[in-house]
C-alpha positions, 0 to 999 in steps of 0.5 A: 894642377896649379901653375905659377901665377907668372905662367898664367899671366904669360898665357893670357898675354899670348892669347891676347896677342894672338887675338889682336893679330887676328883682329887686326887682320880682320880689321884690314880686310874690313877697311878694304871692303869699305863697310863702315859697320864692319870697320866699327865692329872690328874696332870695338873688338880691338878696343875691348882686347886692349882694355883687357890687356891693360886690366891684366897689367893693372892687376899685376902692378897692384898684386905682385906675385906671391910665393906660397911656401908649403908648410910641413906635411901634417900627414907624416906618421907620429913616432911610436914609443920604444924601450929607449924612451924609458931609461934607467932612473939611476946610472949604475949597474943593477944588482939583478936584471930582467930574466929568470933567476934561481931563488935560494929561499924557494929552491926554484927558478923565478922570473924577475920582471925588472931591474934592482939598483943599489941606492942609498936609503932616502934617495929621491927617485924621479919619473923617467916618463910622464903619465898617469899614476894607476897605483901608488901604495903597498905591494906584498913583494915590492913593499911600496910601489908606484905604477904609471901608465905612459900611453901607447900600452907602455907602463913603468913600475917603481918598487922599494919606495918609501915616502910616496910623493904621488897618489893614484890618479895623479898626472905626472911629468918626466923628472917629477919625484915619485918617492924615496928609496927604501927596503923591500922584502921581495929582493930575494937574496939581496934584501939586506940593502936598500935598492930601487926596483924598476920595471918597463912593460909593453902590454903584458911583456916585460922589457929589458932596458 
């Protein structure tokens, strides 16, 4: 256990004072006994203790008390990513969100893994989170898409992109441009307008933004 320096100094002084008291008592007895050898021996002890006290005083004068401030605890857990770290790249209501929907073309229910946002053709799309581009190119459903590995098993997908500004293997930062909005054939029932398709994944589970 570490005690403050001033506590240690006080303890040293107290011990030395006690030693001096006992030594002085012994010194008095030695003088009464009349033995010159005993007197000189006790006197030497007194001088040694006084020298030690003086040494402590000099150390205290040369080295004033230093207050040590403990730094931040580096063992605190690092916050984990959550879906809130992957906001929508555009601030507008989606045409379709994550979930099942009925396809008029296929006459069946399908699962929609992302959200479709109406956007003007050519609108610049910026990354909502930095990471490594694991794919940038053609997709049979999304037209052209960009997929980004964001770490901690999170990834995002941008579909309906034209004029890609990134390529597979690129390291990108938040707000970097990934491409421009275009058409994509997979927008079942609403493919007659330009839109951005955006997906957020945690492992193999599509997330609802």
